[in-house]
C-alpha positions in Angstrom: 221.0 -90.9 50.3 223.8 -93.1 51.9 222.1 -96.6 52.7 221.5 -97.6 56.4 223.0 -100.6 57.9 222.7 -101.8 61.7 226.5 -101.3 61.6 226.7 -98.2 59.6 227.7 -95.1 61.7 224.6 -93.1 60.2 222.5 -95.1 62.2 220.6 -93.0 64.8 221.5 -94.7 68.3 218.1 -96.0 70.3 216.9 -94.4 73.1 217.3 -96.0 76.3 214.0 -95.8 78.2 213.7 -94.1 82.0 213.2 -97.3 84.3 209.6 -97.0 86.2 210.9 -95.5 89.7 212.2 -92.8 87.6 208.9 -91.9 85.3 207.1 -91.8 88.6 209.3 -89.8 90.6 209.6 -87.1 87.7 206.1 -87.2 87.4 205.9 -86.9 91.2 207.9 -83.4 91.2 206.2 -81.9 88.4 202.8 -82.3 90.1 203.3 -81.5 94.0 205.7 -78.6 94.7 206.5 -78.6 98.2 208.8 -75.4 98.7 208.1 -72.9 95.9 205.9 -69.9 95.7 202.7 -71.9 93.9 202.9 -74.4 96.7 202.5 -71.7 99.2 199.7 -70.0 97.7 197.7 -73.2 97.6 198.0 -73.7 100.8 197.1 -70.4 102.2 194.1 -70.7 100.0 193.1 -74.0 101.6 193.6 -72.4 104.7 191.2 -69.9 104.1 188.3 -71.6 102.8 188.9 -73.9 106.1 188.6 -70.7 108.1 185.6 -69.6 105.9 183.4 -72.9 106.9 184.6 -72.2 110.6 183.2 -68.8 110.5 179.6 -69.9 109.8 179.7 -71.8 112.8 180.7 -68.5 115.2 177.7 -68.4 117.8 175.1 -65.4 117.3 176.3 -63.6 120.0 180.3 -63.9 120.9 181.0 -61.1 123.5 184.8 -62.1 123.7 185.2 -62.3 120.2 186.5 -65.3 118.4 190.1 -67.3 117.2 190.6 -69.5 114.2 193.2 -71.6 113.9 193.6 -73.1 110.0 196.4 -74.8 107.9 198.3 -77.8 107.5 195.0 -79.7 107.2 193.4 -78.9 110.7 191.5 -76.2 111.4 190.0 -75.2 115.0 187.5 -72.4 116.4 188.3 -71.1 120.0 186.4 -69.0 121.9 188.6 -66.9 124.0 187.8 -66.4 128.4 188.2 -62.6 127.7 187.6 -59.7 125.0 190.0 -59.7 122.1 191.7 -56.4 121.9 191.9 -55.8 118.1 191.9 -57.9 115.1 194.8 -60.1 114.2 195.6 -61.7 110.9 199.0 -63.7 110.5 200.3 -66.2 108.2 203.3 -68.1 108.6 205.0 -71.3 109.8 203.5 -71.3 112.8 200.4 -70.5 115.3 200.0 -66.8 116.9 199.4 -68.0 120.2 201.0 -65.5 122.2 197.3 -63.4 123.3 195.4 -66.5 124.1 198.5 -67.6 126.1 198.5 -64.4 128.3 194.5 -65.2 128.5 195.5 -68.6 129.8 198.1 -67.8 131.9 195.5 -66.1 134.7 193.2 -68.8 134.4 196.3 -71.0 136.3 194.6 -72.0 139.2 191.0 -71.5 138.8 188.1 -73.6 137.4 186.0 -72.5 134.3 182.4 -73.7 133.8 179.7 -73.8 131.4 176.1 -73.4 132.0 173.6 -76.2 130.7 170.2 -75.4 130.4 168.0 -78.7 129.5 164.9 -77.3 128.1 161.5 -79.2 126.5 157.7 -78.0 126.4 157.5 -79.0 129.8 160.9 -78.0 131.9 163.8 -76.2 131.8 166.6 -77.4 134.2 169.9 -75.1 134.6 172.6 -76.5 136.0 176.8 -75.1 136.1 179.2 -77.8 134.8 182.7 -77.7 136.0 186.0 -78.7 134.1 186.1 -82.2 135.9 182.1 -82.4 134.7 180.4 -82.2 137.7 176.7 -80.8 137.4 175.5 -78.8 139.6 171.9 -77.8 139.1 170.8 -74.6 140.0 166.8 -74.2 139.0 164.2 -75.8 137.8 161.2 -74.1 135.5 157.8 -76.1 134.9 155.8 -74.5 132.3 152.3 -74.6 132.4 151.8 -74.4 128.7 148.7 -76.8 126.9 149.9 -79.4 124.7 149.1 -78.7 120.9 145.8 -79.3 120.2 144.3 -80.8 117.0 140.5 -80.2 117.6 138.7 -78.0 119.2 136.6 -76.4 115.8 136.2 -73.1 116.1 138.1 -72.7 119.5 141.3 -74.1 117.7 143.0 -70.5 116.8 142.0 -69.4 120.2 143.6 -72.7 121.6 146.7 -71.8 119.2 147.0 -68.4 120.7 147.2 -69.3 124.2 149.9 -71.8 123.3 151.9 -69.4 121.7 151.8 -66.9 124.5 152.4 -69.4 126.9 155.4 -70.8 125.0 156.6 -67.1 124.7 156.1 -66.1 128.5 158.2 -69.6 129.7 160.9 -68.6 127.1 161.2 -65.3 128.3 161.4 -66.9 132.0 164.3 -69.6 131.0 166.4 -66.1 130.0 165.7 -64.4 133.2 166.8 -67.1 134.9 170.3 -67.4 133.0 170.5 -64.0 133.9 169.9 -64.2 137.4 172.3 -67.2 138.0 175.2 -66.0 135.4 175.2 -62.2 135.3 176.9 -60.2 138.1 175.6 -57.0 138.7 178.4 -55.0 136.0 176.5 -57.3 133.3 179.2 -59.2 132.6 178.9 -62.8 132.7 180.0 -64.3 136.1 180.8 -68.1 137.5 178.1 -69.1 140.5 180.7 -71.9 141.6 183.9 -69.9 141.8 186.4 -67.7 140.9 186.5 -69.1 137.5 185.3 -67.7 134.1 182.1 -68.5 132.4 182.4 -69.4 128.8 179.3 -69.8 127.9 176.2 -71.7 127.7 175.0 -75.0 126.3 171.3 -75.0 125.4 169.9 -79.0 124.9 166.8 -80.7 124.7 164.7 -82.7 122.5 162.4 -79.8 121.3 162.9 -76.6 119.2 162.4 -74.5 122.9 166.0 -74.4 123.0 166.0 -72.8 119.7 163.8 -70.3 121.0 165.8 -69.6 124.3 168.9 -69.1 121.6 167.5 -66.5 119.9 165.1 -64.7 122.7 166.1 -60.7 123.0 166.0 -61.6 126.7 169.1 -63.5 126.5 171.8 -60.9 127.9 174.8 -60.7 125.2 177.1 -61.2 128.0 175.9 -65.1 127.8 177.7 -66.3 124.1 175.7 -69.6 122.9 178.4 -71.8 122.3 176.2 -75.0 121.2 172.9 -75.7 120.7 172.4 -80.2 121.1 169.6 -82.2 120.4 169.1 -85.2 122.6 166.8 -87.9 123.1 166.4 -87.7 126.2 164.8 -84.5 128.6 165.1 -83.1 131.9 168.5 -83.7 133.6 168.8 -86.9 131.5 169.5 -84.4 128.4 172.4 -82.7 130.6 174.4 -85.6 130.7 173.9 -86.3 126.8 174.4 -82.8 126.2 177.8 -83.1 127.6 178.4 -86.4 126.4 
């Protein structure tokens, strides 16, 4: 082979390295597509995973159905004020808000409310809360259930059965009071404070009785449970704490 020399024409040219900003931009353009089909598929899959996580938080009884919006790093769950007429799935550049906007237009000029129940082992306070946060107490129920007995010998099982029976009757009485105040003659949810819709029921309190009320068969299906909140206070103090 012919000898090579720095001035010889056979010497291969030295490759000029890319500047750091050019290498960084090339890597970012390869790893993070923004407009091709792969990027759109990843965005849809991420939105569907967010929707699946929100679907686990849907209340047990949703008389009007539920609307889930996910995409662009945001995910929201919405309980419509009216029954959703049909299942709807849309995937696009914007959210489909037409059906919900029609429902909300009907609510203009009316004040919706939420039923809030602060319940523990001693009493239950049933109230209606308007949009401005005004709390109206509708009823107060007292429980005559005895406290838990740690002693008693052979009588302990009998006391335990009596306590369980008293708790069951108290939970059923709370469910009946909710139906009496927030259920109309047609079996649908009603707002006892005005013409606005009743959005649902919030159960709060420091004890586990609130979860028994949520699972009570006597609670009408027309009264969806929006949330079950643990509070440090009991009675009327739990109302404000649940709404904070």
